[in-house]
Every structure is written in C-alpha cells, then in structure tokens.
C-alpha positions in Angstrom: 97.2 -78.7 44.3 96.1 -81.5 41.9 94.7 -84.8 42.9 97.0 -86.8 45.2 97.6 -90.3 44.0 97.0 -93.1 46.6 100.6 -94.2 46.4 101.9 -90.7 47.2 99.6 -90.5 50.2 100.8 -93.9 51.4 104.5 -93.1 51.0 104.6 -89.4 52.1 101.7 -88.7 54.5 100.6 -91.9 56.2 104.0 -92.7 57.8 103.6 -89.5 59.8 100.0 -90.1 60.8 99.3 -91.7 64.2 96.8 -94.5 64.0 95.8 -94.5 67.6 94.8 -97.7 69.4 96.3 -100.8 67.7 93.2 -102.9 68.5 90.9 -100.4 66.7 90.0 -101.3 63.1 89.1 -98.4 60.8 86.0 -98.7 58.6 87.6 -96.5 55.9 91.0 -96.7 54.4 93.2 -93.8 55.7 94.0 -92.8 52.2 90.3 -91.9 51.6 90.2 -89.9 54.8 93.3 -87.9 53.8 91.8 -87.4 50.3 88.6 -86.1 51.8 90.4 -83.7 54.1 92.4 -82.2 51.3 89.2 -82.0 49.1 87.5 -80.1 51.9 90.5 -77.7 52.3 90.6 -77.2 48.5 86.9 -76.5 48.0 86.2 -74.7 51.2 83.4 -77.1 52.2 
C-alpha cells in the first residue's frame, strides 16, 4: 500500500467520511486521522 498523499486522502476518502456534529471542531486534521488508521492497519499495531 504505499504512503497516501494528503491530496489523495482529501479527494477520495474524506468526501465519504461523515464529520458528525457541525458545531464540533476537530483538534486534528482528518487527513492525519486517516493516515494514522491506515498506518495501524499496515503495521498491525
């Protein structure tokens, strides 16, 4: 699976991601969250 570029995550994955409450501000960018999830799946951590 190689490293996913931030632009690819924003164009292909985030449009399908539900954000939840519109008044809720995230403390991390969603691209970093998606990258961390894929890293965990890849490494098995």
